[in-house]
matplotlib code that plots the C-alpha trace (Angstrom):
import matplotlib.pyplot as plt

x = [-34.1, -32.1, -28.7, -30.3, -31.5, -27.8, -26.4, -28.8, -28.0, -24.4, -24.9, -26.7, -24.1, -21.2, -23.0, -23.4, -20.1, -18.5, -20.8, -19.0, -15.7, -14.3, -13.4, -10.8, -7.7, -4.5, -3.4, 0.2, -0.8, -3.1, -2.2, -0.9, 2.3, 4.3, 4.3, 7.0, 6.8, 9.6, 8.1, 4.8, 5.9, 8.1, 4.8, 3.0, 5.7, 5.6, 2.1, -0.2, -2.5, -2.8, 1.1, 1.5, -1.2, 0.7, 4.0, 2.5, 2.5, 6.2, 6.4, 3.9, 6.0, 9.2, 7.7, 6.5, 10.0, 11.5, 8.7, 9.8, 13.3, 11.5, 12.5, 9.5, 8.9, 9.5, 6.7, 6.7, 4.9, 3.5, 1.5, 0.5, -1.5, -2.1, 1.0, 3.1, 4.1, 6.3, 7.4, 9.6, 10.2, 9.7, 10.8, 9.8, 12.9, 12.4, 14.4, 15.3, 11.9, 13.0, 15.7, 13.4, 10.7, 13.1, 14.1, 10.5, 9.5, 12.4, 11.6, 7.8, 9.0, 11.4, 8.5, 6.3, 9.0, 8.8, 5.1, 5.3, 7.8, 5.6, 2.6, 4.6, 5.7, 1.9, 1.1, 3.7, 2.6, -1.0, 0.1, 2.4, -0.8, -2.9, -0.2, 0.1, -3.7, -3.4, -0.9, -3.2, -6.3, -4.3, -3.0, -6.6, -8.1, -5.3, -6.1, -9.8, -9.4, -6.9, -9.5, -12.4, -10.4, -9.5, -13.2, -14.4, -12.0, -13.3, -16.9, -16.3, -14.7, -17.3, -19.7, -17.8, -17.5, -21.3, -21.9, -19.7, -21.5, -18.6, -20.3, -23.7, -25.6, -25.9, -21.9, -21.6, -24.3, -22.5, -19.0, -21.0, -22.7, -19.2, -17.7, -20.6, -20.0, -16.4, -17.1, -19.1, -16.1, -14.0, -16.2, -16.3, -12.5, -12.0, -14.2, -12.2, -9.0, -10.0, -11.1, -7.9, -6.2, -8.3, -7.1, -3.5, -4.5, -5.7, -2.6, -0.6, -3.0, -3.6, -6.4, -7.8, -4.9, -4.9, -1.1, 0.3, 2.2, 4.7, 3.6, 3.1, 6.2, 6.9, 10.8, 10.8, 10.7, 13.2, 15.0, 17.0, 15.4, 16.0, 13.6, 16.1, 17.9, 14.7, 13.7, 17.0, 16.7, 13.1, 14.2, 16.7, 14.6, 11.1, 9.7, 7.1, 9.9, 11.9, 8.8, 7.9, 11.6, 11.1, 7.6, 9.7, 12.1, 9.1, 7.6, 11.0, 11.4, 7.9, 9.0, 12.1, 10.0, 7.4, 10.4, 11.4, 7.7, 7.5, 10.2, 8.9, 9.6, 11.5, 9.9, 12.3, 11.5, 13.1, 11.2, 11.7, 9.3, 8.7, 6.2, 5.3, 2.9, 3.5, 3.9, 6.3, 8.7, 10.9, 10.2, 11.3, 12.1, 14.3, 14.9, 13.6, 14.0, 11.9, 11.9, 8.9, 9.2, 5.9, 5.3, 4.7, 2.5, 1.1, 4.2, 3.1, 0.9, 3.2, 0.4, 2.0, 5.3, 3.8, 1.6, 4.8, 6.6, 3.6, 3.8, 7.3, 6.6, 3.6, 5.5, 8.4, 5.7, 4.0, 7.4, 8.0, 4.5, 5.5, 8.7, 6.7, 4.0, 6.7, 8.3, 4.8, 4.1, 7.5, 7.1, 3.4, 4.4, 7.2, 4.9, 2.3, 5.4, 6.7, 3.1, 2.8, 6.3, 5.7, 2.5, 4.0, 6.7, 4.0, 2.4, 5.9, 7.2, 4.5, 1.0, 0.6, 2.4, 0.3, -3.1, -1.9, -1.0, -4.4, -6.2, -4.2, -5.0, -8.6, -8.8, -7.0, -9.1, -12.2, -11.0, -10.5, -14.0, -12.7, -14.4, -17.5, -17.5, -18.3, -14.8, -13.2, -15.2, -14.3, -10.7, -10.6, -12.4, -9.8, -6.8, -8.4, -8.9, -5.4, -3.9, -6.1, -5.0, -1.4, -1.6, -3.3, -0.7, 1.9, 0.2, -0.5, 3.3, 4.3, 2.0, 3.0, 6.6, 5.4, 4.0, 7.2, 9.3, 7.1, 6.9, 10.8, 11.2, 12.9, 12.1, 13.8, 10.8, 11.4, 10.1, 11.0]
y = [39.8, 36.6, 38.4, 40.1, 36.5, 35.3, 38.1, 37.3, 33.4, 34.2, 36.5, 33.9, 31.3, 33.4, 34.4, 30.7, 29.9, 32.5, 31.1, 27.8, 29.3, 26.8, 27.4, 24.7, 25.8, 24.0, 21.5, 22.7, 26.2, 25.1, 26.6, 24.2, 22.5, 20.2, 16.6, 14.4, 10.8, 10.5, 13.1, 11.3, 8.0, 9.6, 10.9, 7.7, 6.0, 8.8, 9.3, 6.6, 5.7, 2.2, 1.8, 3.6, 1.3, -1.9, -0.5, -0.9, -4.5, -4.5, -2.4, -4.6, -7.9, -6.2, -5.4, -8.8, -10.2, -7.8, -9.2, -12.8, -12.1, -11.5, -14.1, -15.4, -13.7, -15.0, -15.3, -14.2, -16.5, -15.6, -17.8, -16.9, -18.7, -18.6, -20.5, -20.2, -18.0, -18.7, -16.5, -17.5, -17.2, -19.5, -19.6, -21.5, -22.6, -22.9, -25.4, -23.8, -22.4, -18.8, -19.1, -20.7, -18.2, -15.5, -17.1, -17.7, -14.2, -12.6, -14.8, -13.6, -9.9, -10.6, -11.9, -9.0, -6.7, -8.8, -8.5, -4.7, -4.7, -6.7, -4.4, -1.4, -3.2, -3.8, -0.1, 1.4, -0.5, 0.5, 4.0, 4.2, 3.1, 5.8, 8.5, 6.9, 7.1, 11.0, 11.3, 9.7, 11.6, 14.8, 14.0, 13.0, 16.0, 18.3, 16.4, 16.9, 20.7, 21.0, 19.4, 21.5, 24.7, 23.7, 22.9, 26.1, 28.0, 26.0, 26.6, 30.2, 29.9, 27.9, 30.6, 33.3, 31.0, 30.4, 34.2, 34.3, 31.6, 29.2, 26.5, 25.2, 26.2, 22.6, 22.3, 25.5, 24.0, 20.6, 22.1, 24.2, 21.0, 19.2, 21.9, 21.5, 17.7, 18.2, 20.6, 17.9, 15.7, 18.0, 18.4, 14.8, 14.2, 17.2, 15.5, 12.2, 14.1, 15.8, 12.6, 10.8, 13.5, 12.9, 9.3, 10.7, 12.5, 9.5, 7.4, 10.3, 10.5, 14.2, 16.8, 17.4, 19.4, 19.7, 19.0, 19.2, 16.2, 15.6, 14.8, 11.1, 10.1, 6.4, 6.9, 7.8, 3.9, 2.4, -0.6, -3.5, -6.6, -10.1, -12.9, -15.3, -12.5, -11.3, -14.8, -15.1, -11.5, -12.4, -15.5, -13.4, -10.4, -11.8, -10.6, -13.3, -16.2, -14.6, -14.6, -18.3, -18.9, -17.2, -19.0, -22.4, -20.7, -19.8, -23.3, -24.8, -22.6, -23.5, -27.2, -26.2, -24.6, -27.6, -29.8, -27.8, -27.1, -30.9, -30.6, -30.1, -26.8, -27.1, -25.3, -24.1, -22.5, -21.4, -20.2, -19.6, -21.5, -20.2, -21.9, -22.5, -25.3, -25.4, -22.6, -24.4, -25.5, -23.0, -21.4, -23.3, -22.0, -22.6, -22.3, -24.8, -25.5, -27.2, -28.5, -29.4, -31.6, -32.2, -35.8, -35.1, -38.1, -36.0, -36.3, -39.6, -37.8, -36.4, -34.8, -31.4, -32.5, -34.1, -31.2, -28.8, -31.2, -31.3, -27.4, -27.5, -29.7, -27.8, -24.6, -26.1, -27.3, -23.5, -22.2, -24.4, -23.3, -19.6, -20.2, -21.7, -19.0, -16.3, -17.8, -17.8, -14.3, -13.1, -14.9, -13.7, -10.0, -10.3, -11.3, -8.5, -6.1, -7.3, -7.0, -3.3, -2.4, -3.7, -1.8, 1.4, 1.1, 0.7, 4.1, 5.8, 4.4, 5.8, 5.5, 8.8, 10.9, 9.0, 10.1, 13.6, 13.9, 12.4, 14.9, 18.0, 16.6, 16.3, 19.7, 21.1, 19.6, 21.0, 24.5, 24.1, 22.8, 19.4, 17.5, 17.8, 18.7, 14.9, 14.0, 16.4, 15.3, 11.5, 12.2, 14.3, 11.5, 9.2, 11.4, 11.7, 8.0, 7.1, 9.6, 8.2, 4.9, 5.9, 7.6, 4.6, 2.2, 4.3, 4.0, 0.4, -0.2, 1.8, -0.3, -3.5, -2.4, -1.6, -4.9, -6.7, -5.0, -5.9, -9.5, -9.4, -7.7, -4.7, -1.1, 1.1, 3.2, 7.0, 9.6, 13.6]
z = [-44.0, -44.3, -43.4, -40.5, -39.3, -40.0, -37.9, -35.0, -35.4, -35.2, -32.2, -30.4, -31.3, -30.1, -26.8, -26.0, -26.7, -24.6, -21.8, -21.9, -21.0, -18.6, -15.1, -14.5, -15.9, -16.7, -13.7, -14.1, -12.9, -10.1, -6.8, -4.0, -3.1, -5.3, -4.1, -5.4, -5.4, -2.9, -0.7, -0.8, 0.1, 3.1, 4.3, 4.1, 6.0, 8.7, 9.0, 7.6, 10.6, 9.6, 9.6, 12.9, 14.5, 13.2, 14.6, 17.9, 17.5, 17.5, 20.6, 22.3, 21.2, 22.5, 25.8, 26.3, 25.4, 28.3, 30.7, 30.1, 31.7, 35.0, 37.7, 39.9, 43.0, 46.3, 48.8, 52.5, 54.8, 58.2, 60.7, 64.4, 67.0, 70.8, 71.6, 68.5, 65.5, 62.4, 59.5, 56.5, 52.9, 50.0, 46.5, 43.4, 41.5, 37.8, 35.9, 32.4, 31.7, 31.8, 29.1, 26.9, 27.3, 26.6, 23.2, 22.2, 23.2, 21.2, 18.0, 18.2, 18.4, 15.4, 13.9, 14.5, 13.0, 9.9, 9.8, 9.9, 7.1, 5.0, 5.9, 4.8, 1.5, 0.7, 1.7, -0.3, -3.4, -3.0, -2.2, -5.4, -7.4, -5.9, -6.7, -10.4, -10.5, -9.7, -12.4, -15.0, -13.9, -14.3, -17.8, -19.1, -17.7, -19.4, -22.5, -22.1, -21.5, -24.4, -26.6, -25.4, -25.9, -29.4, -30.1, -28.7, -31.1, -34.0, -33.0, -32.9, -36.5, -37.7, -36.6, -38.5, -41.4, -41.5, -41.6, -44.4, -46.1, -46.3, -44.4, -43.6, -40.5, -39.2, -39.0, -37.0, -34.6, -34.7, -33.5, -30.9, -29.5, -29.5, -27.5, -25.2, -24.9, -24.2, -21.5, -19.8, -19.9, -18.3, -15.4, -15.0, -15.2, -12.9, -10.1, -10.9, -10.5, -7.3, -5.8, -6.7, -4.6, -1.9, -1.6, -1.4, 1.6, 3.3, 2.6, 4.1, 7.1, 6.4, 6.3, 2.8, 0.7, -3.0, -4.1, -7.7, -9.0, -11.9, -15.5, -16.5, -18.4, -19.3, -19.6, -15.7, -15.1, -17.8, -16.2, -17.8, -15.9, -16.2, -15.2, -13.7, -11.8, -10.3, -9.1, -7.4, -5.9, -4.8, -2.9, -1.0, -0.3, -0.1, 3.5, 3.5, 3.0, 5.9, 7.9, 7.1, 8.2, 11.7, 12.0, 11.9, 14.6, 16.7, 16.5, 17.3, 20.4, 21.4, 21.3, 23.3, 25.8, 26.0, 27.3, 30.5, 31.2, 31.7, 34.3, 37.9, 39.8, 42.9, 45.9, 48.5, 51.8, 54.8, 58.0, 61.8, 64.1, 67.8, 70.2, 73.9, 74.3, 78.2, 80.2, 82.7, 79.9, 78.2, 74.9, 72.1, 68.5, 65.4, 61.8, 59.4, 55.8, 53.2, 49.7, 47.7, 44.4, 42.4, 41.1, 37.2, 36.8, 33.9, 31.8, 30.7, 28.3, 25.4, 23.4, 24.1, 22.6, 19.7, 18.9, 19.0, 16.6, 14.2, 14.1, 13.1, 10.2, 9.2, 9.2, 7.1, 4.6, 4.5, 3.7, 0.9, -0.4, 0.1, -1.8, -4.7, -4.8, -4.6, -7.9, -9.6, -8.6, -9.8, -13.0, -13.5, -12.6, -15.1, -17.8, -17.2, -17.1, -20.4, -22.0, -20.8, -21.9, -25.3, -25.6, -24.4, -27.1, -29.8, -28.7, -28.6, -31.8, -34.2, -32.9, -31.1, -34.1, -36.6, -34.9, -34.5, -38.2, -38.9, -37.1, -38.5, -41.9, -41.4, -39.9, -42.7, -45.3, -43.3, -43.3, -47.3, -47.4, -48.5, -45.6, -43.1, -39.7, -38.8, -40.3, -37.9, -34.9, -35.7, -36.1, -32.7, -30.9, -32.2, -31.3, -27.8, -27.4, -28.6, -26.1, -23.4, -24.0, -24.1, -20.7, -19.2, -20.5, -19.0, -15.7, -16.3, -17.2, -13.9, -11.8, -13.3, -12.4, -8.9, -8.7, -10.0, -7.6, -4.7, -5.8, -5.7, -2.3, -3.7, -4.4, -7.2, -8.0, -8.6, -10.6, -10.9]

ax = plt.figure().add_subplot(projection="3d")
ax.plot(x, y, z, "-o")
ax.set_aspect("equal")
plt.show()
């Protein structure tokens, strides 16, 4: 009777196990186009909706710069009365203002172009981090799938071993329960991976498409970097520093425009008058010219010039602040990068291999009857935890490199 019950129990266990067959398969075999890092960033540059909208600011500024080159339009004047009429042309002659306006508008257009470059620099870093998140989620999901499939096989083996009387019933139940728990983790990680892919589509300005990405490997981003060289590079390449210099130029040009705007505009006119006040007298007429010069008593007030001078000094102080912040940002990014690099070396120089050997040793002892199933589960969880931390460290290392290069105003990030 006991043997019959054992067979029934084993049948129930095996039936339950086979219902746990995972529907999510290895991501390397998932259908969908392959998306390399370089292809992804190219799509972001070409199709990101936010970036395309900011590009319009450059077009607007350039169009406004062109509009500043237009000369004032002349005016046609015509008057008619009972005994006279006159017509003529008047023109407002500006004194040095047009050239100053053009110079200022060109500076603003150049500033908008720098702002666009800065926006893309920030966008590229965020997009790169999103791509690295996808790579991380892929590795975590594959690790979870691998652990689940192994525990599933162990559960099947334990059911048979229990049938043969080699292990206790509770051990067989425990391995089956652990397989179920690992399956719930697979479902959770599958959703997180899918959501990470959705974010990639958003950055690329595309409809939902499930791409495949390369494996996450730390040696894809091995560089020889020196802090002093990076600070020097940052001072030469930081877009915000160039924008601060352009802001000084804009304020200087505004000051140069404020000066001619204080000058009076000269009004020129030429007209032909014809009148006949007395019908017994011949008709009289002739060409007359005129000039008008405003009396600029308002120039006594120099508030506009003083405000323009203050803006120049203010922008100069802002530039110094940005340079100081840039040095600080590069140094802080370097410290984080070095920390992540050292942690990655620890994982790759023994921690991963040691955790694998410990797991294999515990499993071997369990199969020989020298340890309990709980020892296997603890070793399995420890192995998964070490590998998860390793993948996260690789991701964090790559993100720290992205941040460091962004802080220096350069971009050398590539992956296969």
